C-alpha atoms as one frame of an Amber mdcrd trajectory, in Angstrom:
protein
   0.000   0.000   0.000   2.846   2.352   0.793   4.297   1.795  -2.675   1.022
   2.785  -4.337   0.804   5.959  -2.253   4.397   6.899  -3.088   3.787   6.346
  -6.806   0.665   8.518  -6.650   2.543  11.255  -4.786   5.251  11.308  -7.447
   2.643  11.391 -10.223   0.749  14.287  -8.609   3.986  16.203  -8.012   4.964
  15.830 -11.681   1.464  16.923 -12.712   1.724  20.036 -10.541   5.208  20.908
 -11.837   4.077  20.605 -15.459   1.041  22.740 -14.689   3.117  25.484 -13.086
   5.755  25.334 -15.844   3.219  25.885 -18.612   1.109  28.941 -17.833  -1.847
  27.754 -19.863  -2.104  24.650 -17.725  -2.475  26.320 -14.337  -5.618  24.276
 -13.765  -3.469  21.146 -14.067  -1.185  22.442 -11.329  -4.140  23.115  -9.051
  -5.522  19.621  -9.622  -2.061  18.138  -9.007  -1.658  20.002  -5.716  -5.156
  19.039  -4.524  -4.592  15.371  -5.390  -1.140  15.439  -3.750  -2.549  16.826
  -0.497  -5.463  14.376  -0.612  -3.112  11.435  -1.086  -0.901  12.580   1.807
  -3.924  12.837   4.100  -5.251   9.453   2.945  -1.866   7.809   3.496  -1.492
   9.383   6.932  -4.944   8.171   8.013  -4.340   4.642   6.677  -0.942   4.442
   8.344  -2.288   5.707  11.662  -5.202   3.242  11.551  -2.957   0.275  10.773
  -0.499   1.142  13.550  -3.276   1.432  16.147  -4.522  -2.085  15.309  -1.139
  -3.725  15.863
C-alpha cells in the first residue's frame, strides 16, 4: 500500500510541476496540488489506523 501511495505522490507532483511550468495549464497544477494533499492525508490516516490495530 505504501508503494502505491508513493507512486501517486510522485505522479501528482509531476502533474503540478508541469502545470506550473506551462502557464496555460495552471488548472493542471491546481488539480495536481489538490490530489497530492489528498493522497498525503489518505496515506497518513491509513498508516495511523494500521499502527493502532497492531
